[in-house]
Each structure stands twice: as structure tokens, then as C-alpha cells.
C-alpha positions, 0 to 999 in steps of 0.5 A: 774248388766247389766249397769256395763257390758254394760257401759264399753263394749258397746262402744268398740263393737260399734266401732268394729261394725261400722268398719265392717258395713262401710266396708260391705257398701263400705264406707271404705276400708278394710285397714281402717276398719282393723285399727279401729278393731286393735284399738279396739282389741289392745288398747280399750279392754285391757284398758277396762279389766284394768278398770273393774278389777281396779274398782272391789271390792276386796271382791267380787272376786271369788278366786276359779274361778280365781284359776280354770282358772289359773290352766287350762291356765297353764295346757293347756300351758304345754300340748301345749309345750309338744305336740310341743316339741314332734312334732318338737323335 
């Protein structure tokens, strides 16, 4: 179980940590560290998510958890929309 999570996720966080450490030690400028972190955030993590979801056996998906998560996301989006609609008319 741990290997399933660590194999795809660990390299992404190592790249993010490398960018942070190189910036903190002064080896790299803030702009370059930001580029590495943007790469990890916008490209590597979405690719990781697609990879993990694509290789998950269909019968092992907990559909109740997916339904609860989806319901909460829709509810929060609607609540946020309602609040913003009242504030900004």
C-alpha cells in the first residue's frame, strides 16, 4: 500500500522540495524556484492524478466516498455563488 502511494508521489514532492531548498540556500533565484514549483503544480501533479486514477481497479473505488466528496463540492460551490451573489448583486 505504501509503495503504491510513494512511487508516483514522492518524485513530485522531491522536485518541489529541491526548488525550495535551492532557493533558501541562495543557489537559485526566486524566479527559477517558482518555475520548478509551477512545473510540479501544473504539470506533474495533474499527470500523477491521472496516472493513479487510470490504474485504479474499478471495483476498488469507494463510490460512497466519491458521492460524498462530489456532493460537498457542489454544495460549497453553490453556497459560495449565493454569498457572492448577495455581496456583489
